[in-house]
DRENDO-1510 file (C-alpha; in Angstrom, 1 decimal, always signed):
<recs>
REC; n; res; u; v; w
REC; 1; LEU; +118.7; +202.0; +100.9 .
REC; 2; LYS; +116.9; +201.9; +103.9 .
REC; 3; PHE; +118.0; +205.5; +105.2 .
REC; 4; MET; +118.2; +207.9; +102.4 .
REC; 5; GLY; +116.7; +210.9; +102.9 .
REC; 6; ARG; +114.7; +213.1; +101.6 .
REC; 7; VAL; +117.1; +216.4; +99.7 .
REC; 8; ARG; +116.1; +219.5; +100.9 .
REC; 9; THR; +117.4; +223.0; +99.1 .
REC; 10; THR; +120.0; +225.2; +100.7 .
REC; 11; PHE; +117.1; +227.9; +101.0 .
REC; 12; VAL; +115.4; +225.3; +103.0 .
REC; 13; LYS; +118.1; +224.8; +105.2 .
REC; 14; ALA; +119.3; +227.8; +106.1 .
REC; 15; LEU; +115.6; +229.2; +106.9 .
REC; 16; GLY; +114.8; +226.4; +108.8 .
REC; 17; VAL; +118.0; +227.1; +110.8 .
REC; 18; LYS; +117.8; +230.7; +111.1 .
REC; 19; VAL; +114.0; +229.9; +112.2 .
REC; 20; ASN; +114.7; +227.4; +114.1 .
REC; 21; THR; +117.7; +229.6; +116.3 .
REC; 22; LYS; +115.7; +232.8; +116.7 .
REC; 23; TYR; +112.6; +231.4; +118.2 .
REC; 24; LYS; +113.7; +228.7; +120.3 .
REC; 25; ASN; +111.3; +228.5; +122.3 .
REC; 26; LYS; +108.1; +228.0; +119.7 .
REC; 27; PHE; +109.1; +225.1; +118.1 .
REC; 28; LYS; +108.9; +221.5; +119.3 .
REC; 29; ASN; +109.5; +217.7; +118.3 .
REC; 30; ASP; +105.5; +217.9; +116.6 .
REC; 31; PHE; +105.2; +218.8; +112.9 .
REC; 32; GLN; +101.7; +220.2; +112.8 .
REC; 33; HIS; +102.7; +222.4; +115.9 .
REC; 34; ASN; +105.6; +223.6; +113.9 .
REC; 35; LYS; +103.5; +224.5; +111.0 .
REC; 36; LYS; +101.0; +227.3; +112.7 .
REC; 37; ALA; +104.7; +228.3; +114.5 .
REC; 38; LEU; +105.7; +229.2; +111.7 .
REC; 39; ASP; +102.8; +230.7; +110.9 .
REC; 40; GLU; +103.2; +233.4; +113.6 .
REC; 41; VAL; +106.5; +234.0; +113.1 .
REC; 42; ALA; +107.6; +234.3; +109.8 .
REC; 43; GLU; +105.4; +235.2; +106.1 .
REC; 44; MET; +105.1; +232.2; +104.2 .
REC; 45; HIS; +104.0; +232.9; +100.3 .
REC; 46; SER; +103.2; +228.9; +99.6 .
REC; 47; LYS; +101.6; +226.1; +102.0 .
REC; 48; LYS; +104.4; +223.7; +100.5 .
REC; 49; LEU; +107.1; +226.4; +101.0 .
REC; 50; ARG; +105.5; +226.5; +105.2 .
REC; 51; ASN; +105.1; +222.8; +105.8 .
REC; 52; VAL; +108.7; +222.1; +103.6 .
REC; 53; ILE; +110.4; +224.5; +106.5 .
REC; 54; ALA; +108.3; +223.2; +109.6 .
REC; 55; GLY; +108.9; +219.6; +108.3 .
REC; 56; TYR; +113.1; +220.9; +108.5 .
REC; 57; VAL; +112.6; +222.4; +111.6 .
REC; 58; THR; +110.8; +219.3; +113.7 .
REC; 59; THR; +113.8; +217.1; +111.6 .
REC; 60; LEU; +116.5; +219.4; +113.8 .
REC; 61; ILE; +114.8; +219.7; +116.8 .
REC; 62; ARG; +114.2; +215.7; +116.9 .
REC; 63; LYS; +117.9; +215.1; +116.6 .
REC; 64; GLU; +119.0; +217.4; +119.3 .
REC; 65; GLU; +117.0; +215.6; +121.5 .
REC; 66; ARG; +118.1; +212.0; +120.3 .
REC; 67; LYS; +121.5; +214.3; +121.2 .
REC; 68; LYS; +120.8; +214.5; +125.2 .
</recs>
């Protein structure tokens, strides 16, 4: 099963999409950049949650770039 990805909760997906649409110009396809941008945009209570959301936003942006 080569293409199996990581399962993300509905909360992470909803927050990731919301942040990505609201602050579209702040995020890039680089995870490290998105972690810092997410710190500026939203207040996270844990580092792990911030990293998971930043990773999902990065995935969304890369998917959009592949469509073009």
